[in-house]
C-alpha positions as CSV (number, residue, x, y, z in Angstrom):
1,M,22.1,-4.2,-23.8
2,N,21.5,-1.9,-26.9
3,P,20.1,1.8,-25.9
4,K,17.0,1.4,-26.9
5,S,16.4,-1.7,-24.6
6,A,17.9,0.1,-22.2
7,E,15.4,3.1,-22.3
8,I,12.8,0.7,-22.3
9,E,14.1,-0.8,-19.2
10,R,14.4,2.4,-17.3
11,E,10.9,3.3,-18.5
12,N,9.3,-0.1,-17.3
13,P,11.5,-1.5,-14.8
14,I,11.3,-4.8,-13.0
15,I,10.2,-4.5,-9.5
16,V,9.6,-7.1,-6.4
17,G,7.7,-7.0,-3.5
18,L,8.7,-9.2,-0.3
19,D,5.8,-10.0,1.7
20,I,7.4,-11.2,5.5
21,G,4.2,-13.0,6.9
22,T,3.2,-15.0,10.0
23,T,3.2,-18.4,7.6
24,K,4.7,-17.3,4.4
25,I,7.5,-15.4,3.0
26,C,6.8,-14.7,-0.7
27,V,9.0,-13.0,-3.2
28,T,7.2,-11.6,-6.2
29,V,9.2,-10.3,-9.5
30,G,7.1,-8.3,-12.3
31,R,6.6,-5.3,-14.1
32,R,3.8,-3.5,-16.3
33,S,2.4,-5.0,-19.1
34,G,0.7,-1.9,-20.6
35,G,-2.8,-0.7,-19.1
36,N,-3.3,-1.3,-15.5
37,K,-2.0,-4.8,-15.7
38,I,1.0,-6.8,-14.2
39,E,3.4,-9.3,-16.0
40,L,4.3,-11.7,-13.5
41,L,8.4,-12.9,-14.3
42,G,8.5,-15.1,-11.4
43,V,7.4,-15.8,-7.5
44,G,9.3,-17.4,-4.7
45,K,7.5,-18.6,-1.6
46,A,8.7,-20.2,2.0
47,D,8.0,-21.2,5.3
48,S,8.0,-18.4,7.7
49,A,9.4,-19.7,11.4
50,G,10.9,-16.3,12.7
51,V,7.7,-14.1,12.6
52,S,4.8,-13.9,15.3
53,R,1.9,-11.9,14.4
54,G,3.2,-9.9,11.8
55,V,6.3,-8.8,13.9
56,V,9.8,-10.1,13.5
57,A,10.3,-12.5,16.2
58,N,13.4,-14.1,14.9
59,I,16.1,-12.8,12.9
60,Q,18.0,-15.6,11.8
61,K,15.3,-18.0,10.8
62,T,13.2,-15.0,9.3
63,V,16.9,-14.3,7.0
64,S,16.9,-17.9,6.3
65,S,13.4,-17.8,4.7
66,I,14.1,-14.4,2.6
67,L,17.1,-16.2,1.2
68,E,14.9,-19.4,0.4
69,A,12.2,-17.4,-1.3
70,V,14.5,-14.8,-3.6
71,E,16.8,-18.0,-4.7
72,I,13.4,-19.6,-5.7
73,A,12.7,-15.9,-7.8
74,E,15.4,-15.1,-9.1
75,N,15.8,-19.1,-10.6
76,Q,12.3,-18.6,-11.7
77,S,12.6,-15.0,-13.2
78,N,16.1,-15.2,-14.6
79,V,16.6,-11.2,-12.2
80,D,19.5,-10.7,-9.6
81,I,17.2,-9.3,-6.7
82,K,18.2,-6.5,-5.2
83,V,15.8,-3.9,-4.3
84,V,12.5,-5.2,-2.5
85,N,9.3,-3.8,-1.6
86,V,8.7,-4.7,1.9
87,G,5.5,-5.0,3.4
88,I,4.8,-4.2,7.1
89,A,1.9,-5.3,9.6
90,G,1.8,-6.0,13.0
91,Q,-0.7,-5.0,16.2
92,H,2.0,-2.3,17.1
93,I,0.2,0.0,14.0
94,K,-1.1,3.1,14.7
95,S,-2.7,5.6,12.7
96,I,-3.9,9.5,13.5
97,Q,-5.4,12.1,11.7
98,H,-3.5,15.4,11.3
99,R,-4.2,18.9,9.0
100,G,-1.2,20.3,7.3
101,I,-1.0,23.9,5.8
102,F,1.7,25.7,3.5
103,T,1.7,29.2,2.2
104,K,3.8,30.1,-1.0
105,T,6.3,32.6,-0.8
106,D,7.3,32.8,-4.1
107,S,5.4,35.3,-6.7
108,D,3.9,31.9,-8.7
109,D,0.3,31.7,-7.1
110,E,-0.2,28.2,-8.8
111,V,-0.1,25.0,-7.0
112,T,3.2,22.4,-7.9
113,R,4.1,19.1,-7.5
114,R,6.8,20.3,-4.9
115,D,4.5,22.3,-3.0
116,I,2.6,19.4,-2.2
117,E,6.0,17.3,-1.5
118,R,7.0,19.9,0.8
119,L,3.6,19.8,2.7
120,I,3.9,15.7,2.9
121,S,7.6,15.9,4.0
122,D,6.4,18.2,6.8
123,M,4.0,15.6,8.3
124,Y,6.9,13.5,8.8
125,K,8.2,16.2,11.1
126,L,5.7,15.3,13.3
127,V,6.6,14.6,17.2
128,L,4.9,11.4,18.0
129,P,5.2,9.0,21.0
130,P,8.7,7.6,21.8
131,G,9.8,4.7,20.3
132,E,7.5,5.1,17.4
133,E,8.1,6.3,13.8
134,I,5.8,7.4,11.1
135,I,5.6,5.1,8.0
136,H,3.2,6.5,5.6
137,V,1.7,10.4,5.0
138,L,-1.6,9.9,3.0
139,P,-3.0,12.9,1.6
140,Q,-6.6,13.0,1.8
141,E,-8.5,16.4,1.1
142,F,-7.0,19.6,0.1
143,T,-8.1,23.1,0.8
144,I,-6.8,26.3,-1.5
145,D,-7.2,29.7,-0.4
146,N,-10.1,28.6,1.5
147,E,-12.1,26.3,-1.0
148,P,-12.5,22.7,0.7
149,G,-13.0,19.7,-0.6
150,I,-10.6,19.5,-3.6
151,R,-8.7,16.2,-4.7
152,E,-6.6,17.3,-7.3
153,P,-4.7,20.4,-6.3
154,I,-1.7,20.5,-8.9
155,G,-2.1,23.5,-11.3
156,M,-4.9,25.4,-9.4
157,A,-4.0,29.0,-8.1
158,G,-3.8,29.6,-4.6
159,R,-1.1,30.3,-2.4
160,R,-2.5,28.8,0.9
161,I,-2.4,25.3,0.9
162,E,-4.5,23.2,3.6
163,A,-4.8,19.1,3.6
164,N,-6.1,16.4,5.9
165,F,-3.6,13.9,6.2
166,H,-4.1,9.8,7.7
167,I,-0.9,9.5,8.9
168,I,0.5,5.5,9.8
169,S,2.8,5.2,12.5
170,G,4.9,1.7,14.0
171,R,7.3,1.1,16.9
172,V,10.6,1.8,15.8
173,T,12.5,-1.1,17.2
174,D,9.8,-3.3,14.6
175,I,10.4,-1.6,11.8
176,R,14.6,-1.8,12.5
177,N,14.1,-5.6,12.7
178,I,12.5,-6.0,9.1
179,K,15.1,-3.6,8.2
180,R,18.0,-5.6,9.5
181,C,16.5,-8.5,8.3
182,I,16.5,-7.4,4.9
183,D,20.1,-5.8,5.4
184,N,21.2,-8.9,6.7
185,S,19.6,-11.0,3.2
186,N,22.3,-8.4,1.3
187,L,19.0,-6.6,-0.1
188,E,17.9,-2.9,-0.2
189,V,14.8,-1.5,1.0
190,S,13.2,0.4,-1.7
191,E,10.2,1.2,0.4
192,L,8.1,0.0,3.3
193,I,4.6,-0.4,2.2
194,L,2.0,-1.0,5.1
195,E,0.1,-4.6,4.1
196,P,-3.5,-3.9,3.8
197,L,-2.7,-1.1,1.9
198,A,-1.1,-3.4,-0.9
199,S,-3.7,-5.6,-0.1
200,S,-6.3,-2.7,-1.1
201,E,-4.6,-2.4,-4.3
202,A,-4.4,-5.8,-6.0
203,V,-8.5,-7.0,-5.3
204,L,-10.5,-3.3,-4.7
205,D,-11.4,-1.4,-8.1
206,D,-11.7,2.6,-8.2
207,D,-15.8,2.2,-8.2
208,E,-15.7,0.6,-5.0
209,K,-13.0,2.7,-3.3
210,N,-15.4,5.5,-4.2
211,A,-18.9,4.0,-3.4
212,G,-17.2,3.4,0.0
213,V,-15.4,-0.4,1.1
214,V,-13.8,-2.3,3.5
215,L,-11.2,-4.6,3.3
216,V,-10.3,-7.5,5.2
217,D,-7.2,-9.1,4.7
218,I,-7.5,-12.3,7.4
219,G,-3.9,-13.4,7.5
220,G,-1.9,-15.7,9.6
221,G,-0.8,-13.6,12.7
222,T,-3.4,-10.6,12.1
223,T,-6.1,-9.5,10.3
224,D,-5.8,-6.2,9.1
225,V,-8.5,-3.3,8.2
226,A,-9.0,-0.7,5.8
227,I,-11.3,1.9,5.0
228,F,-12.1,3.7,2.0
229,H,-14.8,6.5,1.1
230,E,-14.7,8.6,-2.0
231,G,-11.6,7.5,-3.2
232,I,-9.3,8.5,0.0
233,I,-8.3,6.0,2.5
234,R,-10.2,6.8,5.8
235,H,-9.3,4.4,8.5
236,T,-6.9,2.0,8.9
237,A,-6.3,-1.0,11.8
238,V,-4.2,-4.0,12.6
239,I,-6.1,-6.6,14.8
240,P,-3.4,-9.2,16.4
241,L,-5.9,-12.3,15.8
242,G,-5.5,-14.1,12.5
243,G,-5.7,-17.6,11.2
244,N,-3.0,-19.5,13.2
245,I,-5.3,-19.1,16.4
246,V,-8.1,-20.4,15.2
247,T,-5.5,-23.4,14.1
248,E,-4.2,-23.8,17.8
249,D,-7.8,-23.5,19.0
250,I,-8.5,-26.8,16.8
251,R,-5.3,-28.3,18.0
252,Q,-6.1,-28.0,21.5
253,G,-10.3,-28.5,21.2
254,C,-9.6,-31.7,19.0
255,S,-6.6,-32.9,20.7
256,V,-4.4,-33.6,17.5
257,L,-1.0,-32.0,16.2
258,R,-1.1,-28.9,15.1
259,S,-0.1,-30.3,11.2
260,Q,-3.4,-32.3,11.5
261,A,-5.4,-28.9,13.1
262,E,-4.4,-26.7,9.7
263,L,-5.4,-30.0,7.0
264,L,-8.9,-30.0,9.0
265,K,-9.4,-26.5,8.9
266,T,-7.8,-26.0,5.3
267,R,-10.2,-29.2,4.0
268,F,-12.8,-29.7,5.9
269,G,-13.2,-26.2,8.2
270,S,-16.3,-24.4,7.8
271,A,-17.5,-20.8,9.3
272,L,-20.9,-21.9,9.7
273,A,-21.3,-25.0,12.4
274,D,-25.2,-25.2,11.2
275,E,-24.2,-25.8,7.7
276,N,-22.6,-28.9,8.2
277,K,-24.6,-32.5,8.8
278,E,-24.5,-34.2,12.4
279,N,-23.1,-37.2,10.9
280,E,-20.2,-36.3,9.2
281,V,-17.0,-37.7,10.9
282,I,-13.4,-37.1,9.8
283,C,-11.1,-39.9,11.2
284,V,-8.1,-38.6,12.1
285,P,-4.7,-41.1,12.2
286,G,-3.6,-42.0,15.8
287,L,0.2,-41.0,16.7
288,K,2.9,-44.1,16.8
289,G,0.5,-46.9,16.4
290,R,-3.0,-45.7,18.3
291,E,-6.4,-45.8,17.8
292,P,-7.3,-43.6,15.0
293,K,-9.5,-40.4,16.0
294,E,-12.9,-39.4,14.9
295,I,-13.9,-35.9,15.3
296,S,-17.2,-34.3,14.1
297,V,-17.1,-32.5,11.1
298,K,-19.6,-29.9,13.2
299,N,-17.9,-29.6,16.4
300,L,-15.0,-28.7,14.5
301,A,-17.4,-26.0,12.8
302,Y,-17.9,-25.0,15.7
303,I,-14.7,-24.3,17.2
304,I,-13.8,-22.2,14.1
305,Q,-17.2,-20.4,14.1
306,A,-16.9,-19.1,17.7
307,R,-13.0,-17.5,16.6
308,M,-14.0,-16.2,13.7
309,E,-17.2,-14.2,14.8
310,E,-14.4,-12.8,17.7
311,I,-12.2,-11.7,14.8
312,I,-15.6,-10.0,12.9
313,E,-16.4,-8.5,15.5
314,H,-13.0,-7.1,15.9
315,V,-13.6,-5.8,12.8
316,Y,-17.2,-4.5,13.1
317,Y,-15.8,-2.3,16.2
318,E,-13.2,-0.7,13.8
319,I,-16.0,0.1,10.9
320,K,-18.6,1.5,13.7
321,S,-15.6,3.7,15.6
322,S,-14.7,4.7,11.9
323,G,-17.8,6.8,11.5
324,Y,-18.2,5.1,7.9
325,E,-20.6,2.3,9.1
326,N,-23.7,3.7,6.6
327,K,-21.6,4.9,3.9
328,L,-20.2,1.8,2.7
329,I,-22.3,0.9,-0.7
330,G,-19.3,-1.3,-2.1
331,G,-19.5,-3.7,1.5
332,I,-16.9,-5.6,3.2
333,V,-14.3,-7.2,0.8
334,I,-12.5,-10.3,2.5
335,T,-8.7,-11.5,1.1
336,G,-5.8,-13.7,2.7
337,G,-5.7,-17.1,3.4
338,G,-8.7,-16.5,5.9
339,A,-10.9,-15.8,3.2
340,Q,-10.7,-19.4,2.1
341,L,-12.7,-20.3,4.7
342,K,-15.8,-21.9,3.7
343,H,-19.3,-20.1,4.5
344,L,-17.5,-16.8,6.0
345,V,-19.2,-14.3,3.4
346,Q,-22.6,-15.4,4.9
347,L,-20.9,-15.1,9.0
348,V,-19.7,-11.9,8.2
349,E,-23.2,-10.4,6.7
350,Y,-24.8,-12.2,9.6
351,I,-22.8,-10.4,11.7
352,T,-22.1,-7.2,10.7
353,G,-25.6,-6.7,7.8
354,I,-23.5,-5.2,5.2
355,D,-22.7,-7.2,2.4
356,C,-19.5,-9.1,1.6
357,R,-17.6,-10.7,-1.2
358,I,-14.4,-12.3,-1.5
359,G,-11.0,-10.6,-3.1
360,F,-9.3,-12.3,-5.6
361,P,-6.1,-10.5,-7.1
362,N,-6.5,-11.9,-10.7
363,E,-7.6,-8.5,-11.9
364,Y,-4.8,-6.8,-12.4
365,L,-2.6,-10.2,-13.9
366,A,-2.1,-10.2,-17.3
367,K,-2.0,-13.5,-19.2
368,N,1.1,-15.2,-18.3
369,E,3.1,-17.8,-20.2
370,V,6.8,-17.4,-18.3
371,L,5.3,-19.1,-15.2
372,P,4.0,-22.9,-14.9
373,K,0.1,-22.8,-15.2
374,A,-0.6,-24.7,-11.7
375,L,1.5,-21.6,-10.2
376,Y,-0.1,-19.4,-11.8
377,E,-3.8,-20.6,-11.1
378,E,-2.7,-20.7,-7.1
379,L,-1.8,-16.8,-7.5
380,K,-5.0,-15.8,-8.0
381,S,-6.0,-16.9,-4.7
382,P,-6.7,-14.8,-1.7
383,L,-3.8,-16.0,-0.2
384,Y,-1.3,-14.0,-2.6
385,A,-3.4,-10.6,-2.4
386,T,-0.6,-8.9,-0.3
387,S,2.5,-10.4,-2.3
388,I,1.1,-9.4,-5.5
389,G,-0.1,-5.9,-3.6
390,L,3.2,-4.8,-2.9
391,L,4.3,-5.5,-6.3
392,M,2.1,-3.0,-7.7
393,K,2.8,-0.5,-5.2
394,G,6.6,-0.8,-6.1
395,I,5.2,-0.1,-9.6
396,Q,3.1,2.8,-8.7
397,A,5.9,4.4,-6.4
398,H,8.3,4.1,-9.2
399,E,5.7,5.7,-11.7
400,D,5.0,8.4,-9.7
401,E,8.8,9.2,-9.1
402,V,9.3,9.5,-12.8
403,E,6.1,11.5,-13.2
404,T,8.0,13.9,-10.5
405,R,11.4,13.8,-12.2
406,R,9.7,15.0,-15.7
407,A,7.5,17.6,-14.2
408,P,8.1,21.4,-15.1
409,K,9.7,22.8,-12.0
410,V,9.7,26.6,-11.5
411,V,13.3,28.0,-10.8
412,K,14.0,31.4,-9.2
413,K,16.8,32.2,-11.6
414,D,14.4,32.2,-14.1
415,V,11.7,34.1,-12.6
416,E,15.1,36.9,-11.9
417,S,16.0,36.8,-15.6
418,V,12.5,37.6,-16.5
419,K,12.0,40.4,-13.8
420,E,15.4,41.6,-15.4
421,V,14.0,41.9,-19.4
422,G,11.1,43.9,-17.8
423,E,13.0,46.3,-16.3
424,Q,15.3,46.7,-19.3
425,Q,12.4,47.0,-21.3
426,Q,10.7,49.9,-19.0
427,K,14.6,52.0,-19.3
428,E,14.7,51.2,-23.0
429,H,10.7,52.7,-23.4
430,G,11.6,55.3,-21.1
431,L,15.3,56.9,-22.8
432,L,12.7,57.1,-26.1
433,T,9.7,58.7,-24.9
434,W,12.7,61.3,-23.7
435,F,14.3,61.7,-27.3
436,K,10.6,62.1,-28.7
437,K,9.7,64.9,-26.9
438,L,12.8,66.7,-27.5
439,M,12.5,66.5,-31.5
440,K,8.7,67.5,-30.8
441,D,9.7,70.9,-28.9
442,G,11.9,71.6,-31.7
443,N,15.2,71.1,-30.2
444,E,18.4,70.6,-32.2
445,I,20.8,68.7,-30.6
446,D,23.7,67.6,-31.4
447,D,25.6,63.6,-30.9
448,A,27.4,65.3,-27.8
449,T,24.3,66.4,-25.8
450,F,22.7,63.0,-27.0
451,L,25.3,61.0,-25.1
452,D,25.7,63.9,-22.6
453,K,21.6,63.4,-21.8
454,K,22.2,59.5,-21.7
């Protein structure tokens, strides 16, 4: 590789996202493609057998699925994958609000990036209940010298810095199990990222985040909620119900195999029973030569609607408890595999009274000539919002790190040297004044006297 190519690779490196979901494990490989677009170089997907409700339940099976997905992504992208940005979810995830204060002690009264980083690092020292660990510290609004409501504090004059933080924590054992799976797959964790934050990067724009919006990511094992207002994350929650429990309801309610229940849900399922006709019937093959079974599409929809209403009620409770119910101009954005269910938008609007749309992760994808056309079209599905979001968060983290390295740093040694120069100038100025005074008084001095006085 020539020096110029090496420099381009350093400035715009290839990043990898790893989504360890309940139904699938997905690896995305890509890089920045100018502006805010992402160029996908490869995607690997494998069935997830060792994860339950967003939490690793079987390390061996999870590692096997990760290795399978990584191998597919490597072959497609011709990239040797070593470092990954990993998503984390599960009902063990908690969030709290906290306020931090930092007072500058150096002579410079300008707020620097290093000051903000120090304030954030102090938040990681918070004492949490036993068995919990901080995953993210997200700054919200800053107060500089009692001036509140500051969004971008870097460069402002001030010595006392205060900030509100949204702190996300998780259970230590579950975090360690994820890291153990990564280690056993011969990979390294670059960053652990909360999955609803990743999904929000892929399907929300800045206008929606400023106006106030709720992201609802309905996955296989969990439903993740993230609320934004004025461009700031305000509330996060993980609900331990997802698409898999709907499949289980269909399996029991219709007395069919799990694989058949999943097909019934994805092909004929609806979140509103009244939108289906009474006489529509699905014929399901019988087991081992038995007679086929007829299932009413409307009855199927009743089963699905009952469970989806429960999930949406949980989401609505989180919206109301956040205090932002009446500030959501951007409404609700649904994504994830569960968002593909027919008539779901109407059901959400009926229960919550809030405008709703489906979030597709295609806005930030650059035109692609590397991936097969069918696969590229599939990646535009809400099913891949988290996977693409993890890739985007990884790219952002790298760019923030580069910006931090490039930021000018005030070194104490430089301040001291400036101070010494000033003192020297004062001494020289005082000596010159004394000499002029002698000459004005008419005193005659010889070289010896001058040297003696000096």
